[in-house]
N, C-alpha and C positions, 0 to 999 in steps of 0.2 A: 686259469681260475676265473678271470673276468668273462671269457667266452662261455664257459660252462654256466655261470650265473645268468647271463643273458638268455640262455636257452632253457633255464629251469622253470618249473611251474610257478615258483614263488615270484619270479620276475613278471610273468604274465598276469598274475593276480594283482601285484602292485600296480602295474601299468593300467589294468582295467579300472582299478579303484581310483587312480588319479584322473583318468578320463571322465569317470562318472562325477567326481568332485568338481572338475572343470565345467562340465555341463550344468551342474547344479548352481555353481557360483554365477555363471553367465546368465542363467535363467533368472536368478534372484536380482541381479543388477538390472536386467531388462524390465522387471516389474517395478523397481523403485525409481527409475529414471522417468522424466517427463517424456511423453510420446511427442514426436515431431508434429507440427501443425499439418492438418489435413484440410484441404479446401472443403468448405461446407460444414466442418466440425465446429465444436464449441470453441470460442476464442479463449486464449490464456488471459487471465486478469492480472494486471500489474499496477501497483500503487506508486504514483509519482507525487512527491511532496515538494513544494516550493516555499522556502522561507524568504519573505520579501517585506517591503515597507513602502508606503506612499511617500515617505520622506527621503528615499534613496533614488538618486538620479539614474543609476545604472539598473534599476529594477524594472522599469516599464518593458524593455525588450524581453526580459525573462517572463514577465506576466503574459505578454503576447504569445510567447512560445508555449507556455502551459495551456493557454486558452486554445491555441491551435491544436495541440496534442489531444486535449480532452474533447473538443468539438468536432474536429475533422477525423480523428482516429486514423492517422496515416500509416501506422505499422500493421502490416497484414497479419491476421491471425491473432491479434492482441487487442484486448479491451483495456484502454488506459483510464484509470480512475485517478482523478486529480484532487489534491488537497492543497489549497493556497493558504498558507499560514502566515499571518502578519505579525511580525515581532514588534516589541515596544521600545527597544533601546534607541530608536531614532526619534522618539517622540519629543525629546527635549532639544532637538536641533532645528526647530523652526516650524514643524508641522506635526500635529498629533494625529496619527493614523486612526480613523474611527473603527477600523476592524482589528486593531492590534490587541494583543494580550500577552502578559508576562508568561502565561502558560505555554505559549508557542515558543517564546524565547528560551524557556527552560527545556523544552523538548529539543530544540536545536542544540543547546549546550550538552544535553545528554548524548546526542549524535556525535558532537565534537570529541567527546571522551572516547567513544567507541572507535571512531576513525583516526584517533591520535592527532587531531588538529590542535594547534596552539590556542585557537579561539574561534569565534563565530564571525560570519560575514554575510552580507546580502549582495546579490541574490544567490542563494544556494539551493540547488536541486538535489534531492535524494530519491533514488529509484529502489523501491522494495526494501529500503533500509540497508542496502548492500553496497551502493555506489553513490558517491557524492562528487559534485563538480559545480562550476559556475553556471548558474541557472539559465543563462542565455545561450549556452552552447548546444545548438540543435543537433549536430551530428553526434556528439557525445551522448546526448539524451537518447537518440534513437538506438544507438549501439547498446547502451545500458539496458534499455527496455527490451530489446530483442534477447539479450543474454538472460535477463531475469525471467523472461517468458519461457525459456528452455528448461528451467529448473522445476523440480516437483513441488506441488502445493497441496495443502489440505483442501478438501471440498467444503466450501461454505455456501449454504443456502439461506437466503434472507427474504422474508415477506412481511408486509405490513398487516398486523392483526386486525380483526374485525371490530374490536371494541376500542374506540378512541373518540376524543372530542376535538374541537377546533384548535385547541392549543396543546394537544397531547396525542402521541402516537405510540402504539405498542408494536414492537418488532419481534417476530418469531425467528429464532436463529438455530440453525442446525449445522454441525461440523462433523465431517467424516475424514478418516485417514490421517488424523492428527499425529498419531504415534509414529507414522511412517516418515514424517518430515521433521519432527522435533523430538529427538531421542535423548538429547543431552542438556536440555534447558527447559525451564518452566515456560509455558506459553501464556500470553496475556491476550484477553479479548478486549478490543477497543471499539467504540462507536463514535462516529463524527456526523454532524449535520453540516452540509454545505449549501451555499446559495449562489446561484449564477446570475449573470446579467447585472451585476453591480458596477457602478461607476461613480467617480468623485471628481468634482472640479476643485483642484488643489489651489489654495489661496496663498500659501507661503511655503518656505523651505526650498529645497533643491528642485522640486518639480512645480514651483509656483507658476500658475497660468496654464498648466496642462490639465486635460481631461483624461483621467486614467480609467481604463476598462479592464475589469478583472475576470478571472476564470471562476473556478469553484471555491469561493471564499469559505474558510472554515468558520462556522458560527459557534459551534460547541464541539468539545472533544473530551471524552472521559474513558477511563478504564472500567469495564463492566465486570470482569471476572478473571481469575487465574485458573488455568487448566493444567492439570498434572496427570500424566500417564493415562490419558483418556483417548480411546479410539473414536468414540462418538460422543458428541455434546449436543444437548437440546436445552434451550432456555428462552426466556423472554426478557426484554428490557423496555423501559418506558422512555420516551423522548419528550421533553418539555420544549414547546416552540414559542418563541417570542412573537407576540402579535404584530410587531413591526416587520417581521420577516415575511416576504412574499411566498405564500405556501406553494404557488405553482412553480416556483424556481428552486424548491428545496429537494435535497437528496440525502438519504441516509447511507453512510459507508461503514461497514463493519469489517474489521481486519484483525488477524491474529498475528502477533509478533513474539519472537523469542525475547525473554526478559533481559538476558545479559547481552546478547549479540545485537538485539533490536532488529533482526532480519524479519521481514514480512513473509509469512508462510501460508497466508490464505486471505482472500479478499472477496467481498460481495457488496453489491449496491442496489438500492431500490429508490424510486421516486416517492416523494411524500405528498404529492398533489392529489390525493384521493379525497373525494368529497365525504365529509363525516356522515355517518349513518344517522338518520332521524330517530328521535325517541318519542 
């Protein structure tokens, strides 16, 4: 009976159908996965966040690591975009960090809930919202960056608009392939302004007497929009720039994150040191 079934036309039809289904599934998986890095190709963009404080004695090595990652770009085929976020819960311990904000402390607390941590700590590095670890661990950072770079991402294009003033920038944002990487969660669009080449001569606290040099310090961070079931997004957002910030050192970072998981699924960046148009 079994032998006769194996030789029957029904068996051959079922076998052919299964083979076709296997080819279709394999082809689908090939389209959704991130392609391996090819020399000369566009780099994969990975967002690296560091939660730090000038009042924390173990933070300077992590600051130095983030600075190295963002300035030297040591991971082949990857563009590392840095966000140095200064928390404020160290401020009452001897030194008030001039770049700190409760907003960044809250963002770190939100990550703690997602990662299942009992609390927050500094220095903490978070790669693409997927992996967290002590921010001074260079080997772990590179491994996490390489892994994040292998995952599929939405395509994010970012340009500075033509109409702006000395204290205002307009960003043009376009996002493609969002539905392919965020199928089960609402996506949120965020924009940050960072400033590089900042340093502080610390006068008190655990780092008293030290001159601390920073990477891309986050000057502002806000959610722009919520994106639901959208394959393509086009929009604008305005950035207000503090006159005290050095325009030549400013960068805009736009990223897309899943609301619940907080995973980063798309990143783009552009310099803001464009000379304002004359009127």
